[in-house]
MIMAR-257463 format. One record per residue (C-alpha): residue number from 1; x negated, y negated, z. Coordinates in pm, whole numbers, padded with zeros to 5 digits. Last residue first. Example, Ala and Ser with C-alpha at 12.3 -4.5 7.8 and 13.67 -1.06 7.14 Angstrom:
REM MIMAR-257463
<node><k>2</k><east>-01367</east><north>00106</north><up>00714</up></node>
<node><k>1</k><east>-01230</east><north>00450</north><up>00780</up></node>
//
This chain:
REM MIMAR-257463
<node><k>99</k><east>-14686</east><north>-09511</north><up>09447</up></node>
<node><k>98</k><east>-14810</east><north>-09127</north><up>09409</up></node>
<node><k>97</k><east>-14742</east><north>-09082</north><up>09739</up></node>
<node><k>96</k><east>-14446</east><north>-09210</north><up>09784</up></node>
<node><k>95</k><east>-14279</east><north>-09040</north><up>09483</up></node>
<node><k>94</k><east>-14420</east><north>-08704</north><up>09564</up></node>
<node><k>93</k><east>-14332</east><north>-08756</north><up>09966</up></node>
<node><k>92</k><east>-13972</east><north>-08797</north><up>09862</up></node>
<node><k>91</k><east>-14007</east><north>-08537</north><up>09596</up></node>
<node><k>90</k><east>-14088</east><north>-08249</north><up>09867</up></node>
<node><k>89</k><east>-13830</east><north>-08379</north><up>10057</up></node>
<node><k>88</k><east>-13541</east><north>-08382</north><up>09883</up></node>
<node><k>87</k><east>-13713</east><north>-08006</north><up>09743</up></node>
<node><k>86</k><east>-13647</east><north>-07846</north><up>10073</up></node>
<node><k>85</k><east>-13430</east><north>-07659</north><up>10020</up></node>
<node><k>84</k><east>-13550</east><north>-07488</north><up>09724</up></node>
<node><k>83</k><east>-13897</east><north>-07467</north><up>09889</up></node>
<node><k>82</k><east>-13757</east><north>-07081</north><up>09977</up></node>
<node><k>81</k><east>-13783</east><north>-07075</north><up>09595</up></node>
<node><k>80</k><east>-13516</east><north>-06883</north><up>09373</up></node>
<node><k>79</k><east>-13491</east><north>-06556</north><up>09209</up></node>
<node><k>78</k><east>-13339</east><north>-06565</north><up>08853</up></node>
<node><k>77</k><east>-13216</east><north>-06260</north><up>08766</up></node>
<node><k>76</k><east>-13110</east><north>-06280</north><up>08382</up></node>
<node><k>75</k><east>-12719</east><north>-06189</north><up>08309</up></node>
<node><k>74</k><east>-12749</east><north>-06068</north><up>07975</up></node>
<node><k>73</k><east>-12381</east><north>-06070</north><up>07799</up></node>
<node><k>72</k><east>-12463</east><north>-05904</north><up>07467</up></node>
<node><k>71</k><east>-12322</east><north>-05572</north><up>07505</up></node>
<node><k>70</k><east>-11972</east><north>-05764</north><up>07635</up></node>
<node><k>69</k><east>-11914</east><north>-05941</north><up>07303</up></node>
<node><k>68</k><east>-11987</east><north>-05605</north><up>07079</up></node>
<node><k>67</k><east>-11671</east><north>-05498</north><up>07225</up></node>
<node><k>66</k><east>-11554</east><north>-05611</north><up>07616</up></node>
<node><k>65</k><east>-11486</east><north>-05247</north><up>07771</up></node>
<node><k>64</k><east>-11534</east><north>-05019</north><up>07549</up></node>
<node><k>63</k><east>-11906</east><north>-05177</north><up>07474</up></node>
<node><k>62</k><east>-11971</east><north>-05215</north><up>07895</up></node>
<node><k>61</k><east>-11904</east><north>-04793</north><up>07923</up></node>
<node><k>60</k><east>-12128</east><north>-04731</north><up>07566</up></node>
<node><k>59</k><east>-12384</east><north>-04919</north><up>07736</up></node>
<node><k>58</k><east>-12295</east><north>-04765</north><up>08090</up></node>
<node><k>57</k><east>-12374</east><north>-04442</north><up>07988</up></node>
<node><k>56</k><east>-12649</east><north>-04516</north><up>07827</up></node>
<node><k>55</k><east>-12742</east><north>-04674</north><up>08044</up></node>
<node><k>54</k><east>-12685</east><north>-04354</north><up>08300</up></node>
<node><k>53</k><east>-12946</east><north>-04129</north><up>08020</up></node>
<node><k>52</k><east>-13269</east><north>-04373</north><up>08118</up></node>
<node><k>51</k><east>-13246</east><north>-04618</north><up>07772</up></node>
<node><k>50</k><east>-13561</east><north>-04563</north><up>07594</up></node>
<node><k>49</k><east>-13377</east><north>-04542</north><up>07280</up></node>
<node><k>48</k><east>-13499</east><north>-04185</north><up>07097</up></node>
<node><k>47</k><east>-13438</east><north>-04043</north><up>07463</up></node>
<node><k>46</k><east>-13138</east><north>-04200</north><up>07552</up></node>
<node><k>45</k><east>-12983</east><north>-04133</north><up>07273</up></node>
<node><k>44</k><east>-13112</east><north>-03792</north><up>07246</up></node>
<node><k>43</k><east>-12992</east><north>-03739</north><up>07625</up></node>
<node><k>42</k><east>-12600</east><north>-03831</north><up>07501</up></node>
<node><k>41</k><east>-12555</east><north>-03679</north><up>07124</up></node>
<node><k>40</k><east>-12624</east><north>-03804</north><up>06861</up></node>
<node><k>39</k><east>-12292</east><north>-03841</north><up>06656</up></node>
<node><k>38</k><east>-12402</east><north>-04111</north><up>06430</up></node>
<node><k>37</k><east>-12213</east><north>-04360</north><up>06566</up></node>
<node><k>36</k><east>-12436</east><north>-04279</north><up>06915</up></node>
<node><k>35</k><east>-12705</east><north>-04364</north><up>06761</up></node>
<node><k>34</k><east>-12511</east><north>-04710</north><up>06628</up></node>
<node><k>33</k><east>-12472</east><north>-04834</north><up>07019</up></node>
<node><k>32</k><east>-12764</east><north>-04721</north><up>07236</up></node>
<node><k>31</k><east>-12938</east><north>-04935</north><up>06972</up></node>
<node><k>30</k><east>-12733</east><north>-05180</north><up>07000</up></node>
<node><k>29</k><east>-12806</east><north>-05157</north><up>07381</up></node>
<node><k>28</k><east>-13179</east><north>-05184</north><up>07273</up></node>
<node><k>27</k><east>-13164</east><north>-05473</north><up>07010</up></node>
<node><k>26</k><east>-12915</east><north>-05644</north><up>07351</up></node>
<node><k>25</k><east>-13244</east><north>-05628</north><up>07566</up></node>
<node><k>24</k><east>-13513</east><north>-05731</north><up>07302</up></node>
<node><k>23</k><east>-13293</east><north>-06067</north><up>07325</up></node>
<node><k>22</k><east>-13264</east><north>-06258</north><up>06977</up></node>
<node><k>21</k><east>-13112</east><north>-06002</north><up>06769</up></node>
<node><k>20</k><east>-13186</east><north>-05915</north><up>06461</up></node>
<node><k>19</k><east>-13298</east><north>-05511</north><up>06481</up></node>
<node><k>18</k><east>-13014</east><north>-05298</north><up>06674</up></node>
<node><k>17</k><east>-12797</east><north>-05653</north><up>06522</up></node>
<node><k>16</k><east>-12783</east><north>-05557</north><up>06111</up></node>
<node><k>15</k><east>-12632</east><north>-05245</north><up>06200</up></node>
<node><k>14</k><east>-12470</east><north>-05300</north><up>06546</up></node>
<node><k>13</k><east>-12287</east><north>-05555</north><up>06328</up></node>
<node><k>12</k><east>-12236</east><north>-05361</north><up>05996</up></node>
<node><k>11</k><east>-12048</east><north>-05090</north><up>06253</up></node>
<node><k>10</k><east>-11852</east><north>-05390</north><up>06420</up></node>
<node><k>9</k><east>-11703</east><north>-05432</north><up>06115</up></node>
<node><k>8</k><east>-11598</east><north>-05090</north><up>06055</up></node>
<node><k>7</k><east>-11493</east><north>-05085</north><up>06403</up></node>
<node><k>6</k><east>-11692</east><north>-04866</north><up>06633</up></node>
<node><k>5</k><east>-11414</east><north>-04571</north><up>06797</up></node>
<node><k>4</k><east>-11593</east><north>-04480</north><up>07144</up></node>
<node><k>3</k><east>-11590</east><north>-04124</north><up>07335</up></node>
<node><k>2</k><east>-11791</east><north>-04136</north><up>07644</up></node>
<node><k>1</k><east>-11934</east><north>-03737</north><up>07710</up></node>
//
């Protein structure tokens, strides 16, 4: 069990952002924090939030390391196309085709 202490200001922010943050993934993380602040055990937090046990632990560690700023960070994976390395040639060919 991970011990986490929430400031009064963070609890107000958590209570608001669990419903109003624009990124659903962050809402889930914040919901985990809210449930933890209510004294629920990790298994129950995972069940209620829909996060796996490991994710609950990860989110709590992120909060302990960097607070809400760390919880709000989302690194969306953006795969790069194989065609990216040919973009200059494709661009040139497109321009020649249009003219």
